[in-house]
Residue, then its C-alpha position, 0 to 999 in steps of 0.5 A: m462433473s461440478m457445476r458452477w453457480k450461476l448467481a453472483l453474490a456480493i458484499l457492499q460496505i460503506d467505507n466512510m459512513e461514520d465520517a459522513l454522518q458527523t457533519m450532518e443534522k439528525a434529519d439529513k441522516l435519516l434521509l442519507n440512509a434512505e437515499i442509499g436504500k434508493l440507490l440500491e433499490e434502482w441499481v440492483g432492481s434494474l439487474k433483477g437482482f436482490w438486496l438486503q441490509y444486514d448491518e448498519e453499513k453493510y449490505l448483501l446483493i444477489l445478482d445474475n452472472n450475465a447481469l454482472r458482466e453486462i454491468e462490468s462493461k459499463k465499468l460498475n458506475l454504482l461507485d460514481k452514484a454513491r459518491s455523487l449523493d449529496i444530503g447535506n454531507t460534506i464528505p463524499l460517500t464511498i463504497s466498497l463491493g466484494v463480489g464472488i462468481g464461478a464458485e462450485n457451491i453457495a458456501q464457496l460463493g460467500e468465501y469469494a464474496q468476502s475475500a474480494l471485499n477484504v482485498a477492496l478494503g485492503r486497497g483503500g476502498d471505493q472500489v469493486v473486486i470481482k473474485e472468480g476462482s483464483k482470478l481478481r478483477f478491479y474496478g475503481g480505486k482511482t480516488k485518493t485513499p481517505e484517512k480512515r484508520t482510528k487511534i483505537r485500532a492502532r492501540v489494539i494492534a499495539h497490544a496484540l503485537s506485544d502479546l504475540i512477541a511475548e509468546s515468541n522465543r525470537v523474532f525476525i523482521m523482514g522487509h522488502k529487497n533493496f532496504d529504503w529509509d522507510c523499510l529500515g526505519s520501520s524495522l528498527g522501530l519494531a526491533r526496539i519494541v522486541h528489545a523492550q520485551g527482552k526477546e531475541v530479535y533479527i533483521l533479514t537483509e541482503k549482502d552489500d545493501k546500500v542503505l546499510v553500508k551507509m549506516q555502517k559506521s553509526f550502527s558499529s558503535f551503536q549498543g544492541y545492533e552488533d549482531i542484529f542484521i543477518f542473511s536468510e541462510q542464518a535466519k532459517k538456522l535459528l527459526t523454530e516453531q515458537s518464532l515470530l516473523l514481522v513482515v514490514d513495508s510490503h505484503k508481496p512475497i516476491l518483493l521480500v528479502d526471502e519469500e520462502l521464510l514466510f511459509l516456513t514460519k508458523k506466525t507472521v504479522v504484516i505491517d504495511h501502508h501500500r494498497q493491497a495488490g491481490e489476495l495475500l498468498f500466506e496466512p498471517v495471524l495479524v495484519y495492519l494494512e493501512p494505505s491511508a498512512s504515509s509510511a510504514s515508519e508512521l504505522v510503527t511510530e503509532i504502535i510505539e506510542y501506545l507501548d509504555n515500556v518502548h524507549l527510542e534512541p535518538l538515532e532510531a527516532s532520526i531513521l523513523l523520521a527519515g522513513i516518513t520524510v522520504d515517503t511523503k516527499n518532505f511532507t507534501l504527498q500522502t500526508g495526513a494529520r496523523t503523519f505530523e503527530a507521528a513526527s512530533f512524537l519522534r522529535r520528542w524522542g530525539a530525532d535530528p532534522l539535520l541528520v535526516k538531511g545528511l542521510f539523503r545527500e547524493s554523490l554528484v555522479s548521481f545528481v548528474s545522472q538524474a539531470e540527464v533523465v530530465k534533459n531528455v524527458k518527452i511530455l505526453y498529453n501536456s501533463i506526463a513526463l516520461g523519462v529513461y535512465s539508460h545505464c544499468s547499474e546498482k544505483a539505476q533504480l534509485i536514480a529513476a526514483r529521484a528523477a521522477d520526483i524531480l520531474l514533478n517540479i516542472e510546471g504543468i506536470e501532473a505525473s512522471f514516469v521513469l524507466c531503467p534497465d535492471s538484470e531481468g528487465v525494466v523497472v519503472s518509478a512513477r509519481s504524481l500530484g494526485e490527479i492521475n493515479v499512477q498505482v492503477i497504471l502500473e498494476k496493469l504492468g504487475g506493480g503497485g504502491h499508491q495513487m501518487v507513488a508507485a513502481a513496477q518491475i517488467p521482466g524479460l523486456s528491453l528498454a525500448e519494448g519497456r518504454k512502448k509498454i508503459k506508453q500503452v498503458i498510459e494511453d489506455y488510462w488516459r483514454e478511459e479517463r476522458k471517456e468517464k469525464 
């Protein structure tokens, strides 16, 4: 009979030490390090634990399991204490903590802690992730993800990706089901990178995909796109041991066009901007997961910037720009300096803003449907809009998402949630102006996304049951937020 290790092992990493130190005087820098040590001494000491700094920004913590569960009930206020440190730093300090418990030996405990830290960093940092066996628990992650990625990392990823493509005989690109403009734009950008190396490339799609149907006329007269879009059955026949799979704009297998392909491919690369929902269920050879980016199209555009042999066509540049535009809601949400730099780069390659605007045009029926959602919306806590689109149709999810966008234009509304039915249950689209973290709320329902843009699918529920459930998680979040403030 195996014994469970009774200690908890934690790895703490300061997310933004370099950024914080840049704005400080030399004497204050030394003082900040001392204050971090003092904070850990008090916090870990009160739990009768042990801590040790083993790198400039990393610390090892050993705690008793019982003490950890006690501080869990108090929501691990270490994050708040770190953010409140003010030693002349204009940028608040944020930390990530990966904790391993319930392992059978010390080696496994260390693996749990490192895995938990990787998940915390993949979700944008400023949070605690506890791994106990296969289960993960999350605390924090309610602040906006800072723009922490560097151009050096983008260049390294670009050249590593280029090398992997060179070693492959053919490349498959797979995004999430129901293409949106970001998924299509980033897929086309990656396809152009593969084309530049003279390799076969295919983009997996579903039959009658709405976005591709809209672009069918443009692609039919565009050289190089005659046979690029294939279905998963064809991909499996073409797949070999030398093939490379590029997963883009998602990292959750269940959301991809064909999750089975993940486990049939020897080499997989992930390029995504969504916050990591948990441990990756497959083992990619390269991961570029950056929740501070506006979109997958922005990440792919940056990669292209560092590859001299890649030349974008105006149509490709325009669809990449459409991906950035739609995910930032016309450059208003999740938009950093790098987002504008990417847009400028695409404009130089011939991206046409008028073409982008034309891609977003919708039918009168769709517009009226969105207006119907807005007309019957309910307001919770004077700041949260909850709407329902009750018709089950192919465009239900799109109408719900656009209605959620529109609701943010109402004065006083900080977040919006719109529900619609689908063949399996209920789908929720959520938007926020930043004060309310919709990603944390929908994570309780198995969803995810960003602080300001998120979605979830709730299987097996009627629309009325789904509405009751979303109201409950909003209420829980609101109660918890008020308690913390």
